[in-house]
C-alpha positions in Angstrom: -45.0 36.1 21.8 -46.5 38.7 19.5 -43.4 40.6 19.2 -41.2 37.0 18.7 -43.7 36.2 15.7 -43.4 39.6 14.4 -39.7 39.4 14.6 -39.7 36.3 13.5 -41.8 37.0 10.2 -39.0 40.2 9.1 -36.3 37.6 10.0 -37.8 35.5 7.5 -38.1 38.2 4.7 -34.5 39.5 5.5 -33.6 36.2 4.6 -35.1 36.0 2.1 -33.8 39.4 0.5 -30.5 37.8 1.1 -31.2 34.6 -1.0 -32.0 36.9 -3.9 -30.1 38.9 -3.5 -27.0 36.4 -3.7 -29.2 34.8 -6.4 -28.3 38.0 -8.6 -24.8 38.4 -7.8 -24.4 34.1 -9.1 -26.0 35.8 -12.1 -24.5 38.9 -12.6 -21.2 36.3 -12.0 -22.8 33.8 -14.8 -23.6 36.4 -17.1 -20.2 38.1 -16.9 -18.4 34.5 -17.6 -20.4 33.9 -20.2 -19.5 37.3 -22.2 -16.0 35.6 -22.1 -17.2 31.8 -23.3 -14.5 30.0 -25.6 -17.0 27.7 -27.1 -15.3 24.7 -28.9 -17.0 21.1 -30.3 -14.8 18.1 -30.9 -15.9 15.0 -32.5 -14.3 11.4 -31.8 -14.4 9.0 -34.3 -12.1 5.8 -35.8 -10.2 6.4 -39.2 -7.0 4.6 -40.8 -4.1 6.6 -39.8 -0.2 6.0 -40.6 2.0 6.7 -37.9 5.2 4.7 -37.8 5.1 3.1 -41.7 1.7 1.1 -41.6 -1.9 1.8 -41.9 -3.6 1.1 -38.2 -7.2 1.7 -37.2 -6.8 4.7 -34.6 -9.2 7.3 -33.0 -9.0 10.8 -33.7 -10.2 14.2 -32.5 -12.3 16.6 -35.4 -9.7 14.0 -37.6 -6.7 14.6 -36.3 -3.6 12.9 -33.8 -3.3 14.4 -30.9 -6.9 16.3 -31.2 -6.6 20.1 -31.7 -5.0 22.8 -29.2 -8.2 24.2 -26.8 -7.4 27.9 -26.3 -8.6 29.9 -23.4 -7.9 33.1 -21.1 -7.9 32.9 -17.5 -10.5 34.0 -15.9 -12.9 33.1 -18.8 -15.6 30.6 -19.2 -15.4 27.3 -21.6 -18.2 25.6 -22.8 -16.9 22.2 -25.1 -19.6 19.7 -26.7 -17.8 16.1 -27.4 -19.6 14.4 -30.0 -18.7 10.3 -30.1 -19.4 8.6 -34.0 -17.7 5.7 -32.6 -19.6 2.1 -31.3 -18.0 2.0 -28.4 -18.4 4.7 -25.1 -15.7 6.9 -24.8 -15.3 10.3 -22.2 -12.8 12.9 -22.3 -10.7 14.2 -18.7 -10.0 17.9 -18.6 -6.0 17.2 -16.9 -4.7 19.6 -14.8 -7.7 21.9 -14.8 -9.7 22.4 -11.4 -13.4 22.2 -12.7 -16.6 21.2 -10.8 -16.5 17.2 -9.7 -18.9 17.0 -12.5 -17.2 18.0 -15.5 -14.0 16.0 -14.6 -14.5 13.9 -17.0 -14.2 10.4 -15.8 -16.6 8.1 -16.7 -19.0 6.5 -13.9 -16.9 8.0 -11.4 -17.9 12.1 -11.7 -18.7 12.4 -15.6 -21.3 10.0 -17.2 -19.5 8.4 -20.1 -20.2 9.4 -23.9 -22.1 6.8 -25.7 -22.1 5.9 -29.3 -23.9 8.8 -31.5 -24.5 11.5 -28.6 -22.8 14.2 -27.5 -22.0 16.0 -24.1 -21.5 19.1 -23.1 -18.5 20.3 -20.6 -18.6 23.5 -19.2 -16.9 25.2 -16.5 -14.8 28.7 -15.4 -11.4 28.8 -16.1 -9.6 29.5 -12.8 -6.1 29.5 -13.5 -3.5 30.2 -16.7 -1.1 27.4 -18.1 0.2 24.6 -20.5 -2.3 21.7 -19.7 -4.2 19.0 -21.7 -7.0 16.4 -22.1 -7.7 12.7 -23.0 -10.0 9.8 -22.9 -10.2 7.5 -19.9 -12.0 4.9 -20.8 -10.3 1.9 -21.5 -7.0 2.3 -23.3 -8.5 4.7 -26.0 -5.8 7.6 -24.9 -2.8 4.9 -26.6 -5.1 4.9 -29.8 -4.8 9.2 -30.4 -7.4 10.4 -28.1 -5.6 13.5 -26.5 -4.7 16.9 -27.1 -3.7 20.0 -25.8 -4.8 23.0 -23.9 -3.6 26.5 -23.4 -5.1 29.0 -20.6 -3.4 33.1 -21.5 -2.5 34.8 -18.5 -4.2 37.5 -17.4 -1.0 39.6 -17.2 2.4 37.9 -19.5 4.9 37.1 -16.5 7.6 36.4 -18.6 9.1 37.8 -21.6 8.9 36.1 -25.4 6.9 36.9 -28.7 5.9 33.6 -29.8 5.2 30.6 -28.6 4.5 26.3 -30.0 2.6 23.9 -28.1 4.4 20.2 -28.1 3.0 17.6 -27.3 4.8 14.3 -27.3 3.4 10.9 -26.9 4.2 7.1 -28.4 2.9 5.0 -30.9 2.2 1.4 -31.4 0.6 -0.2 -34.4 -0.9 -3.0 -32.3 -4.1 -2.9 -30.2 -3.3 -1.7 -27.4 -5.6 -4.0 -25.9 -3.3 -6.8 -26.6 -0.7 -5.1 -25.4 -2.0 -5.4 -22.0 -2.8 -9.2 -23.2 1.0 -9.6 -23.8 1.9 -8.0 -21.2 -0.1 -10.3 -19.1 1.5 -13.2 -20.5 4.7 -12.2 -19.2 6.5 -12.4 -22.7 9.9 -10.6 -23.2 9.6 -9.7 -26.7 9.2 -6.1 -26.3 13.0 -5.5 -24.7 13.9 -7.9 -27.5 12.6 -6.1 -29.9 13.9 -2.7 -28.8 17.1 -4.2 -28.0 16.7 -3.7 -23.8 16.6 -7.0 -23.1 19.2 -8.4 -21.0 20.2 -11.9 -21.4 22.4 -14.2 -19.7 25.6 -14.5 -22.0 25.6 -10.4 -21.8 24.8 -10.5 -17.8 28.1 -13.1 -17.5 30.3 -10.8 -20.0 29.9 -7.8 -17.9 30.3 -9.9 -14.7 27.1 -10.0 -13.5 26.4 -13.6 -12.7 26.3 -12.6 -9.1 23.9 -9.9 -9.6 21.8 -12.0 -11.9 21.3 -14.3 -9.0 20.1 -11.9 -6.8 17.7 -10.6 -9.1 16.1 -14.6 -9.5 16.3 -15.1 -5.7 14.1 -11.9 -5.2 11.6 -13.2 -8.1 12.5 -10.7 -10.5 14.4 -11.0 -13.8 16.2 -7.7 -14.0 15.9 -4.1 -13.7 13.4 -2.6 -16.7 13.0 0.6 -17.2 10.0 0.8 -20.1 7.3 -2.2 -20.8 6.5 -2.1 -24.5 8.3 -1.5 -28.1 7.0 1.5 -29.9 7.6 1.8 -33.5 7.6 5.5 -33.3 7.5 8.6 -31.1 5.8 11.6 -31.8 6.2 15.3 -32.1 2.5 16.5 -32.5 1.4 13.6 -34.2 4.6 13.4 -36.8 8.4 11.4 -35.9 10.0 14.7 -37.3 8.6 18.3 -37.3 9.9 21.4 -38.6 9.2 25.4 -37.9 10.6 27.3 -40.2 8.5 30.4 -39.4 10.7 31.6 -36.2 12.5 34.6 -37.1 16.4 34.6 -35.4 16.7 36.8 -32.3 12.9 35.5 -31.5 12.2 34.3 -27.6 9.9 31.4 -28.5 7.6 30.0 -25.3 7.8 25.7 -25.9 4.7 24.7 -23.8 5.8 20.8 -23.5 2.9 18.0 -22.5 4.1 14.2 -22.4 0.6 13.1 -23.6 2.2 9.6 -24.2 0.3 6.3 -22.6 3.4 5.0 -21.1 6.8 6.6 -22.6 8.7 9.4 -20.2 11.2 11.0 -22.4 14.5 13.3 -21.3 14.0 16.8 -23.5 17.3 18.0 -24.7 18.1 21.7 -27.0 20.3 22.5 -29.9 22.1 25.7 -28.7 22.4 27.2 -25.4 20.1 26.3 -22.4 16.9 26.9 -23.0 14.7 29.1 -19.2 12.6 26.9 -17.6 9.6 28.8 -16.5 6.7 26.9 -16.0 5.9 23.1 -14.9 1.9 21.9 -14.6 0.4 24.5 -16.0 2.3 27.0 -12.9 5.3 29.5 -13.0 8.5 28.5 -11.1 11.4 30.8 -10.5 12.9 30.9 -14.6 16.2 28.6 -14.2 18.3 27.5 -17.2 18.0 23.9 -17.5 18.9 21.4 -20.5 18.2 17.5 -19.9 14.8 17.9 -18.1 13.5 14.5 -17.6 8.9 15.2 -18.2 7.2 12.1 -17.0 4.2 11.0 -18.4 1.0 13.2 -18.0 3.7 16.0 -17.1 3.8 19.3 -18.5 7.0 21.8 -18.9 7.2 25.4 -20.5 10.2 26.8 -21.7 11.6 30.0 -23.5 14.2 29.5 -26.1 15.8 32.2 -28.1 16.4 31.7 -32.5 19.5 31.7 -33.2 21.1 34.1 -35.1 22.4 31.5 -37.8 20.9 27.8 -38.0 17.8 26.0 -36.3 17.8 24.5 -32.8 16.5 21.1 -32.2 13.9 20.5 -29.3 14.4 16.5 -29.5 12.7 14.2 -26.7 15.0 10.3 -26.3 12.6 7.7 -24.6 13.9 7.0 -21.4 15.0 3.9 -22.4 16.7 5.0 -25.4 14.5 3.3 -27.7 13.5 6.0 -29.9 13.4 9.9 -30.3 11.3 12.4 -31.6 12.3 16.2 -32.4 11.1 19.5 -33.4 13.3 22.3 -35.4 12.8 25.6 -34.9 13.9 28.3 -37.0 15.8 28.1 -40.7 19.2 27.2 -41.8 21.6 24.1 -40.7 20.5 21.8 -37.4 22.0 22.8 -34.2 21.3 19.6 -32.9 20.2 18.2 -29.3 22.9 16.3 -27.2 22.5 12.7 -26.9 21.1 11.2 -23.9 22.9 7.4 -23.5 21.1 4.6 -23.1 20.6 3.1 -20.3 22.8 0.7 -18.6 20.1 -1.8 -17.3 23.0 -4.3 -16.2 25.3 -1.9 -14.5 21.8 -0.9 -13.0 21.6 -4.5 -11.6 25.1 -4.7 -10.8 24.5 -1.5 -8.5 21.2 -2.5 -6.6 22.8 -6.2 -6.3 25.1 -4.0 -3.7 22.8 -2.4 -1.8 20.7 -3.3 1.1 18.0 -3.5 -0.8 14.9 -6.1 -0.4 13.0 -6.1 -3.6 10.3 -7.6 -4.7 7.3 -6.3 -2.8 4.1 -8.3 -4.0 1.5 -6.7 -5.6 -1.3 -9.0 -4.5 -1.5 -9.1 -0.4 -3.4 -12.5 1.1 -5.7 -10.6 3.0 -6.6 -7.0 1.1 -8.7 -5.7 3.6 -6.0 -5.6 6.3 -3.9 -2.5 4.6 -0.4 -2.5 6.7 1.8 0.1 4.8 4.4 0.8 7.5 5.0 -3.1 8.0 5.4 -3.4 4.3 7.4 0.0 4.1 10.1 -1.8 7.0 9.9 -5.2 5.3 10.8 -4.1 1.7 12.6 -1.8 0.0 16.3 0.3 0.9 17.3 -1.4 4.3 19.0 1.2 5.9 22.6 -0.2 7.5 22.8 3.1 9.3 19.7 4.8 9.4 20.5 7.5 12.1 23.6 8.2 10.1 21.9 9.0 6.8 19.5 11.2 8.2 22.2 13.3 9.8 23.2 13.6 5.8 20.2 14.7 4.9 18.4 18.0 4.4 15.0 18.5 5.6 13.5 19.9 2.9 10.2 19.5 4.9 10.9 22.2 7.3 7.7 24.6 6.8 6.1 22.4 4.7 2.3 22.5 4.4 1.5 23.6 1.2 -2.2 25.0 -0.6 -3.6 22.6 -3.1 -6.8 24.7 -5.0 -5.5 28.1 -7.4 -6.2 30.5 -3.7 -3.0 29.2 -2.4 -0.8 29.9 -5.7 -1.8 33.4 -4.8 -2.3 34.2 -1.1 0.9 31.5 0.2 0.8 31.9 3.9 4.0 32.4 5.9 3.6 30.0 8.6 5.4 26.5 9.3 4.2 23.2 9.9 4.9 21.5 13.7 7.9 19.2 13.3 7.5 15.6 12.8 9.0 12.7 14.6 11.9 10.9 13.5 10.2 8.5 11.5 8.1 11.1 9.7 11.5 13.0 9.0 12.9 10.0 7.3 10.0 9.2 5.2 10.2 12.9 4.2 13.5 13.4 3.3 15.2 10.3 2.3 14.0 9.9 -1.1 15.3 13.5 -1.5 19.0 12.7 -0.8 19.0 9.2 -1.6 21.6 10.1 -4.5 23.6 10.6 -1.8 24.2 6.7 -0.3 26.2 4.5 -2.1 24.9 3.0 -4.9 22.4 5.2 -5.6 23.5 7.3 -8.0 21.5 6.0 -10.9 18.8 7.6 -9.8 20.2 11.2 -9.5 18.6 12.9 -12.1 15.4 12.0 -11.0 14.2 14.8 -8.3 12.9 18.1 -8.7 14.9 20.5 -6.4 15.6 22.5 -9.9 11.9 23.6 -9.3 10.9 26.4 -7.2 7.8 28.3 -6.7 7.9 32.0 -6.7 5.6 32.6 -3.7 5.8 30.4 -0.5 3.0 27.6 -0.3 2.8 26.9 2.7 0.1 27.1 5.3 -0.7 27.6 8.7 0.8 25.1 11.6 -2.9 25.7 13.2 -4.4 23.2 9.9 -4.5 19.2 11.1 -3.0 17.5 9.3 -3.3 13.4 8.0 -1.0 11.3 7.1 -1.2 8.4 4.0 2.1 6.3 3.2 1.5 4.4 0.0 4.1 2.2 -1.5 3.9 1.3 -5.2 3.8 -2.0 -5.9 4.2 -4.3 -8.7 4.7 -7.5 -10.9 6.3 -7.7 -14.0 5.3 -11.5 -14.3 1.9 -11.1 -14.2 1.6 -7.1 -14.8 -0.2 -6.6 -11.8 0.3 -2.9 -10.1 -1.4 -1.6 -7.0 -1.0 0.8 -4.0 0.4 -1.3 -0.7 0.2 -4.5 -2.2 -3.8 -3.7 -2.7 -5.1 -3.4 -6.6 -8.0 -1.0 -7.0 -10.8 -3.6 -7.6 -9.5 -4.4 -4.0 -10.2 -1.3 -1.8 -11.6 1.1 -0.2 -11.7 5.0 -1.4 -9.1 7.2 0.5 -11.2 9.7 2.8 -10.3 13.3 2.5 -11.5 15.7 5.1 -12.4 19.7 4.0 -9.9 22.3 6.2 -7.2 19.7 6.6 -4.2 19.1 4.7 -3.2 15.3 3.6 0.2 14.1 3.2 1.2 11.6 0.9 4.3 10.0 0.7 5.3 7.4 -2.1 7.5 4.7 -1.3 8.1 3.6 -4.8 9.0 -0.9 -4.2 8.7 -1.2 -7.7 12.1 -1.3 -10.5 9.8 1.2 -12.7 8.9 4.9 -12.4 5.2 6.2 -11.8 4.0 9.2 -12.8 1.0 9.8 -9.8 -1.6 12.0 -10.9 -4.4 13.4 -8.5 -7.2 14.8 -10.8 -8.9 18.4 -9.3 -6.1 19.2 -7.1 -2.7 20.7 -7.3 0.0 19.3 -4.7 2.8 20.5 -3.3 5.6 18.6 -4.1 8.4 18.3 -1.1 11.9 19.1 -1.8 15.3 21.3 -1.1 13.4 24.4 -1.4 11.2 24.1 1.9 8.8 26.7 1.8 8.9 27.5 -2.0 8.3 23.6 -2.7 6.3 23.7 -6.0 2.8 22.9 -6.8 2.1 20.1 -9.3 -0.8 18.1 -10.6 1.5 15.1 -11.5 4.7 13.5 -9.8 7.1 11.3 -11.1 8.1 8.4 -8.3 11.6 6.7 -9.1 12.3 3.4 -8.5 12.9 2.6 -4.8 13.0 6.4 -3.8 10.1 8.0 -1.8 8.5 11.1 -2.8 6.1 13.5 -0.1 3.2 15.6 -1.4 0.7 17.3 0.3 -2.5 19.2 -0.6 -5.2 21.2 1.0 -8.6 19.9 1.1 -10.6 22.7 0.2 -14.3 23.4 -1.6 -13.5 20.8 -4.3 -15.5 18.2 -2.9 -16.6 15.2 -4.4 -14.8 11.8 -5.4 -11.5 12.6 -7.6 -9.6 9.3 -9.5 -6.3 9.3 -8.1 -3.3 6.8 -10.4 -0.3 6.3 -12.2 -0.7 7.6 -15.4 1.5 5.2 -17.2 -1.8 3.9 -19.3 -0.9 0.2 -18.7 -0.3 0.3 -15.1 -3.5 2.5 -14.3 -5.5 -0.7 -15.9 -3.6 -2.8 -14.5 -4.5 -1.6 -10.6 -2.1 0.9 -9.7 -5.4 3.7 -8.6 -7.3 4.7 -5.7 -10.5 7.3 -5.6 -9.6 10.1 -3.0 -13.5 11.2 -1.6 -14.6 14.0 0.2 -17.6 11.7 1.2 -20.0 14.1 -0.3 -23.1 13.2 -1.4 -23.2 11.6 -4.9 -24.2 14.0 -8.0 -27.8 12.7 -8.5 -26.8 12.7 -12.4 -24.6 9.9 -12.0 -27.4 7.7 -10.2 -27.7 5.6 -13.0 -23.7 5.2 -13.5 -21.9 3.0 -11.3 -18.7 3.6 -9.5 -18.1 -0.4 -9.9 -17.9 -0.2 -14.0 -15.0 1.3 -13.9 -13.8 -0.5 -11.2 -13.7 -3.2 -13.5 -12.2 -1.7 -16.0 -8.9 -2.0 -13.8 -9.8 -6.2 -13.7 -10.6 -7.6 -16.9 -10.1 -10.7 -17.9 -7.5 -11.1 -20.3 -6.2 -14.5 -22.0 -2.7 -15.6 -23.4 -2.3 -19.4 -25.0 -0.1 -20.9 -26.8 0.3 -23.9 -29.6 3.2 -26.3 -30.2 3.3 -28.0 -33.5 6.5 -30.5 -33.5 7.8 -33.3 -35.1 6.7 -35.9 -32.2 4.0 -34.1 -30.6 1.7 -31.0 -30.2 0.4 -29.3 -27.3 -2.0 -26.6 -26.4 -2.2 -24.3 -23.8 -5.3 -21.9 -23.3 -5.5 -19.7 -20.2 -7.7 -16.5 -19.0 -6.7 -14.3 -16.0 -8.0 -11.0 -14.0 -5.9 -10.3 -11.1 -7.2 -12.7 -8.8 -8.6 -16.0 -10.7 -7.2 -18.2 -13.4 -8.5 -20.7 -16.1 -6.5 -23.6 -17.6 -6.7 -25.9 -20.2 -4.1 -27.5 -21.5 -3.3 -30.6 -23.9 -0.2 -32.9 -24.8 -0.7 -35.2 -27.9 2.6 -37.1 -28.8 2.9 -38.7 -32.3 3.2 -42.3 -29.8 -0.1 -41.9 -28.7 1.1 -40.5 -25.9 -1.9 -38.4 -24.2 -2.4 -35.6 -21.2 -5.3 -32.8 -21.4 -6.1 -30.7 -17.9 -8.6 -28.1 -17.1 -8.3 -26.3 -13.6 -9.6 -22.9 -12.3 -7.1 -21.5 -10.2 -7.2 -18.9 -7.3 -4.2 -16.4 -6.4 -3.9 -15.6 -2.8 -0.9 -13.3 -3.6 1.8 -12.8 -6.0 3.5 -16.3 -6.3 1.1 -18.7 -4.6 -1.8 -20.5 -5.8 -4.7 -22.6 -5.0 -6.0 -24.8 -8.0 -8.3 -27.5 -8.4 -10.0 -29.4 -12.1 -9.6 -32.4 -14.1 -7.4 -34.5 -15.7 -7.4 -37.3 -18.3 -4.5 -39.1 -19.5 -3.8 -42.4 -21.3 -2.9 -45.2 -18.6 -0.7 -47.5 -20.7 2.0 -46.3 -22.7 2.0 -45.5 -26.4 -1.4 -46.7 -26.3 -4.4 -44.6 -26.8 -6.9 -47.6 -25.9 -7.5 -46.9 -22.2 -7.5 -43.5 -20.7 -8.2 -42.3 -16.9 -10.3 -39.3 -15.3 -8.8 -37.8 -12.4 -10.4 -34.7 -10.0 -7.1 -32.7 -8.8 -6.2 -29.9 -6.4 -3.3 -28.1 -5.2 -0.6 -25.4 -5.3 1.5 -23.4 -7.6 3.9 -22.0 -5.9 6.9 -19.4 -8.2 9.8 -20.1 -6.1 12.8 -17.9 -5.2 15.4 -18.0 -8.8 11.5 -17.8 -10.4 11.0 -21.9 -10.8 6.8 -22.9 -11.5 6.5 -25.2 -8.9 3.1 -27.5 -8.7 2.3 -29.6 -6.1 -0.9 -31.9 -6.0 -3.0 -34.7 -5.1 -5.8 -36.6 -7.5 -8.8 -38.2 -6.4 -6.4 -41.3 -5.7 -5.0 -40.2 -3.6 -1.9 -40.1 -5.6 0.9 -37.2 -4.7 2.7 -35.2 -7.7 4.6 -32.4 -7.8 6.9 -30.3 -10.4 8.8 -27.6 -11.5 9.6 -25.7 -15.1 11.9 -22.7 -15.0 12.9 -21.0 -18.8 15.8 -18.2 -19.2 17.0 -16.2 -22.0 20.5 -17.2 -22.5 21.2 -14.8 -25.8 19.3 -12.7 -27.4 16.2 -14.0 -28.3 17.2 -17.4 -27.2 15.9 -19.5 -24.3 17.0 -22.5 -22.5 13.7 -24.2 -21.1 13.5 -27.5 -18.7 10.7 -29.5 -16.8 10.6 -32.3 -14.5 7.6 -33.9 -12.9 7.2 -36.8 -10.2 4.4 -38.6 -9.7 4.0 -41.2 -6.4 1.6 -43.9 -5.7 1.5 -45.9 -2.5 -1.9 -47.8 -3.5 -3.9 -45.9 -0.6 -6.9 -46.5 -3.9 -5.5 -48.7 -6.7 -4.3 -52.1 -6.1 -1.0 -52.9 -7.9 0.1 -56.4 -9.6 2.6 -59.1 -8.2 2.1 -57.7 -4.4 3.5 -53.9 -5.2 3.0 -51.1 -3.0 4.1 -48.7 -4.9 4.8 -47.2 -8.3 6.3 -43.9 -9.8 6.1 -42.1 -12.7 8.9 -39.4 -13.8 8.4 -37.1 -16.9 11.0 -35.0 -17.9 11.2 -32.5 -20.9 14.8 -30.1 -22.0 14.6 -27.7 -25.0 15.7 -24.2 -26.7 13.3 -21.5 -28.2 14.2 -19.2 -30.7 11.7 -16.2 -30.5 11.3 -15.1 -34.9 8.8 -12.9 -33.7 6.2 -11.7 -30.7 3.8 -14.6 -32.3 5.8 -17.3 -33.4 9.1 -19.5 -32.3 11.2 -22.2 -33.4 11.2 -24.6 -30.8 13.3 -27.9 -30.6 13.1 -30.2 -27.3 13.5 -33.7 -25.8 10.7 -35.4 -24.2 10.6 -38.8 -22.6 7.8 -39.2 -23.4 7.6 -38.2 -27.0 10.9 -38.4 -27.7 13.3 -35.7 -29.6 11.9 -33.2 -32.4 11.6 -29.8 -33.3 9.0 -27.5 -34.7 7.0 -24.2 -34.6 5.6 -22.2 -30.8 2.9 -20.2 -31.7 1.5 -17.3 -29.1 -2.3 -16.2 -30.1 
C-alpha cells in the first residue's frame, strides 16, 4: 500500500512537471507570436458621404468607405481595436479567417456587441494567407459602409508578380437600408421598374410568353427574378470608377478582388488578354486563364494581369442583372475596354423555365416548422426528372473520392484516400447540379459553376471517417420577402449539430429563382465539382436557381457555435440562416448576451402603409408584420357618406394561408352616416394560384362574406387592379322587413395605377359605392 502511495505521489509530480512544461511551451509560443504582432485601430462612426450624387448618412471606418486594408503575414499575430463612436451597437466579423470562436464577431452568438462609446479588442493568430475581408454583422450596417479588406501575405510566394492591388466591389444606396427591407416586405415592384428589369404583361405577350407567364402565376410567382434592389451606384474601392496609373507596362499585377456588396453579384471582365485566376476565397487554385468570371456576394478571387505595352486595361464588374457597372483602369494611355456582358433576358428565362418539368414556388414557411422533412420537400418541388436514370447516366460523378478537409491542416496535408460509394439517391443529389446545364432548358444557368476551380493538392479524407448527410432546401417567398432553409426561417428552427472527427456533407437544393451565396463561419469546405479529389476549398459557395451544390467539411478543433447563412444581406435578415453547433459549453464571457437577440434580428416587425386621396373617396391601410404575425388597420370614406373601417390580427399558417380575427365598422344605410354597425369578424385569407387574394369570413351576425382582389402590371409603371366582394345574410341573427329571410350586398371596384416614384402613384378607379374618381396613392 505504501509503495502505491509513493507511486501515486510521483505520478502527481510528473503530471505537474508536464503541465508546467506545456505551459512554458505555450508561453514561448505566444511570446514568439507577439514578436510578429501587427496592431490596428478601427473607428466606426456615422458621417455624411456622397457615393451616388447625394449627401446621405453613412457609416465609415476610419473616415472612409470601405475601411482600410488590414495587412498581415502568415504565422503572425493580429491585434485589432474597434471603437464604436455611433449611438447604436455594432460589430465586426473577420470573414473567411480561421480564428478562436470568441473573436469571430457575430454579436450575441460568439462575440459581445460593441456598445456605443466602447472599444473592443480582437486578437488571434494568423493561420493562413490570402485575400479576405471584414464587415459588420449587426442588422443592416454592412449596406451603409461597414466593410473593408484583409490581406495576409504568405510565408513563401506561390506566384510571380511585381505589384498587387486590392479591389473591393460593393453596391450603394441612398436609401436607409431599413426602409429597403420594409418596402421589399411590402411587395413593391418599384425597384425592378426603376432599373428596367420589370417584365410587364405587354412585353411578355410581345415575346410570345403569355403561356409562360400563366405558368408562373399558377405557381404564385410573378416571374423570373435576379436581384431585388435598385442601386444608383456600384463601387470599386468606394468610387464608381478608379484610375491606377502607377502600374508600368509589362508589370504583372495581382488583383485581389473582394465582393463586399450587400446583395449584388457581379460578372468580372478584363480588357486585353485574359487574366490568370490564381486564388479563390483566399486559397491557391491551379492557375487558369479565365475571363468573364462570376463573383457571388462575399466571395474573393485573385487574378494576375499583365499591364500592356500600350494603353491601360479596364477591370469591369457588371451587376448580374445588368443594372449597372463599376470599373478600375490599370496603367496609362488609351483604355483597352473590357467586353460588355449582355443584360439577362428575364422573359426568355421564364419561357425556358415553363418548358421544363419543374414545380416552382416551394413555401418559405411550413405549417409545422418543427417537422423538418427536407427530402419530401425536394421530391415535391424543383426539378422533376422525366427520366431520372437516363439523366444520371449522362452525369459525370464528380464526387468520387470526395471527402474534404475543412481546417488549415487539410490544405497542407491532404490524404489520398477516397470515400465510400453512395447509393443512387445520394449520387443524384451530388451530381445533378454539376451537369444540370446539359439538360433541356437549363443552358441559362450553365455559366454558374465552379468547374474551373481546381485545388493544387488533393482535398480528400480517409474513407474510414463517419459521414453525416444534411439536405438544405433553399426556400423563399418574394411576395412577403421571407427567406428560409427547408421552409423554416432561423427564428423557428434548432441548431444544426456537428460532431468533431466527422465529415459533414451538406447538399444545397435551391428551390428559388434567386442565387444564394452560402457562407459558413469559421470553416473552409470542399465544393464538389468535376475535379473530384481536387475539388476546391472555399468559405462561400454560390448556389444558382433550381440547382444543387454539395459541400463537405471535417469537424475538427474549431468548436463552438458558428453562423451559417446566405450572404445576401436582406435574405439573411429575412430568415435564411442557421447556427451550426459543436454542442460544446458556451464561452462564459457570453453569459450576458443571449443568442435570442441575434435570432430576433431576423424576425423584426416592418410596416408598410398606403394612403389613397382621390376625388371620390379616401382610404388608408396600415399594416405591420413579422414572419408569422400581421396587424392591419384600414378605413375607407366616400365623399357620398359611405364609410367602412376594420382592424384585424392575422397569423400566417404557411406562405399563402392566414387565419384572422378583428372588428369591422360600417354604415348601415347607403349614403348616410347616421347609423353604423360594429361586428366581430373571423376568417381566412389565402393567396390562390394565379395570385388572387381571397378573403373568406364570418361575422358575429353569422353573415358570410367572400372577396377576391388582383393587380397586374400591364405596361411599365402601369397596373390594372380589381376587387369583388359578396356578403350574404340568411337571417340567422337579423330580422328582415316584409318577411324576407335573405339579403345580400355586392361591392366591387376597378382601376388603374401609374407609378410616379417609389412612394407616389396616380390612381383612377370606379367603386360601386363611391363612384368614379382619380387622385394619388402614397406609400409610406
